[in-house]
N, C-alpha and C positions, 0 to 999 in steps of 0.2 A: 502449476499454480502461478508462475510468473506471468503466463499469458492472460490469465484471469485478472491478475492485478493490473497488468498493462491496460487491458480493455476498460477497467473501471477508471483508471487514472485518465485515459483519453476521452472516454464518453461522459463521465460524470464530472471530472475536475478540469477538463479542457487542456490537458497536457499534450504537447505535440508528440505524436507517435514515435518519430525518429529519435527523440530524446530519451525515451524509456528503454534503458538497457540495464542489465543486472548490476553493473558496477557504477551506475549513476547515483549521485547523492541527491538528497532532497533539494539542495541548492542548485544542482545541475538542471533539474526539471521545474525549478521555481515553485516548489511546494512549501508554502508557509505553514505555520503552526495551525492556523484556522483550517486550512485545507486538510491537514492531517486529522484533525478532529472530525471533519466531515468524512474522510476516508474510514475512520474507525466506525462511524455510524453506518456507513454503506456496507462494510464488511459484516457487521452484526445483522443488519436488516436483510441483505441479499443472500449471505452465505451462512448466517447463523454462527459466525466466528466472533468470539468475544475477545478482542484485542484492543487494549486501551490506547488512547492517543499517546500516552507517555511511553508505552512500549514501542509504538511505531516511531516515535521521536528518537528513541534510543538506537533503533536500527540504522547502521552507518550508510547502507545502500538500499536501493530498490530490491536487489536480490536478497538482502537480509530480511526485508519486509516479507518477501515471498516465502522464505524459509520459515518465518514465524507463522505464516498462514498455514504452511504444511504441518508444522508441529501442532498447531491448535486443531486442525481438521482431523488429525489422527487421535487426538484425545477426547474428541467429542463422542 
């Protein structure tokens, strides 16, 4: 799931691929709150994962976001 998240961050939100590592924070990859809202919409549209932007903002790292995606995908 991390690789899927990385691909979305790179292709949709123009994050540099090298910066997307599991322990990177949103600040490390320059992901502002507006980009997080956009990511939430992308996850819903493309993967059918209902994860709010607030939940994504609470995730401390990119790895935590990926874990949240895994949790949601197993409950769908």
